[in-house]
Phi, psi and omega in degrees: 000123180284177175292142183294329185267304187263355181055029176274142180288144179281128180233193175288332179275326177249103187276158176270114183239140179267136179290143184291340184253296183280343175065028169271160185264133183227162169276169184294338179284337185263003180246149180236140182273117181227119178058042175078009181227159180263125178232150174279171185297326180292317179288334175292324177287322180293324186265003179285133178232123359289153186286153181261114183295320182293321175293322180293325180288344176282341184279163177284153177296328178295324175295322177292318178296317179296320181292320178291319178293324177301325179266024174061040177245121186287133175244031182293129178083358181257117177240326181291145183293325179298324178290322180289328176291321178293319175297326175298318181289326184283329181263132182275114183254114180290151181237133182109165182287138175269155178290127179266183182296333180296323179295317179296320182293323178295326182287321182282347186294332184271357184276329184235126182290140174066009183226133176239123180254128175245102186248162175277159184286340183268009181236151175233125186234094177284165186253148174215203181235107172197145186264144170058057175244128184293148177277139175292147184288347180279352177245124180267132180238149176225123180253140179233137181213166179292322180258119181292140181233152178293142182252151180245137184267002183270282180228132179247141178241144177234136178280155180055041183219133182220138178244127179213170179094166180279137176276125180273114179246140178267114179259127179290136179282136181293142182293143182291142179271126180271144180287143178237154177298328182286349180277352186248126179271340182215157182289339178293333180294341175296338181293340181277354182280149174275175180299319179295318179292328175293318177295320178294322178293318180292321182294318182290336181258011172061043178253124182284125180237027178294136180094351181272121182253317180274154177296329180294330177290315177296317178296329177294318177291323176294321176294319176294327176293318179294314182294318178300312183294317182290317182290315183293323181292315178295321176296319181295323183280331179290317179287337181056041181266118182293330181297333182268003180260160178296135184282356179255303181269337181053029181232003182215153180285164177285114186217025177210160175238140182264128177250142018263357184285336175085009181282143178248102186221348188223171172274175185290325179292318178289322184294325180292342182262358183274142172259343177212156181292132180290348181263304182258355181063025176271145182298138180270115179263338182199148176238126186241131180282142178244146179245138179274137183284000000 
């Protein structure tokens, strides 16, 4: 397996070294030592704080998407590189290893004699004064003494120990559902959408709404989008013309143009997922929706 960057073969003189972040293999010439670890040029740019906008724009859109998704940041509906860079700036992404539960257990081990508590980071258990209270099963305890005693696997009790208060658990919030054109059976249903939902609908369908201030202006563009999509889709299937269908899914009409090459070959849903044009293999920087006159 050659080097990921320079494609040079690994030999006795050029060793195979793994990047500390992306874990791809590089030769020693293609890695840089930063903060005591070896990183490739791409990971050096992504882990730099504060980030460099010009350097981020030089990376591929796929590299930015992979890094954001790796840090649990959703990139749904974002294809343009400028949008990914703006999301990179808005979200604070920590750099470095986080302290795990073992570190917390070592700190707490010296506070109570002969007892070591291994707790989860998402729970808080304060101490009080009460006798003969059973220990919750979510907290694992280990007792050490000079004289070994038989242990029981059912319920263990500890003197002078009390657990009280609500246990704080982190529940993941469900992802917000973005509106789609297929969710609406008539154009009148668009009137129930809020301003935020109208903007999300237009953004996902690559419709420019710059200059629109009132909700009526956004609603007018959304209604035009729905009418154009519904009429043109039905017309394309009635005529059964293969030339007017998407060349990837063959299930939707041609309704977008790929930039910067300018080819019209896909529908809006397939075009947003492309990294390069299927005709000329040029990188796709932007997808613009087209309307039929």
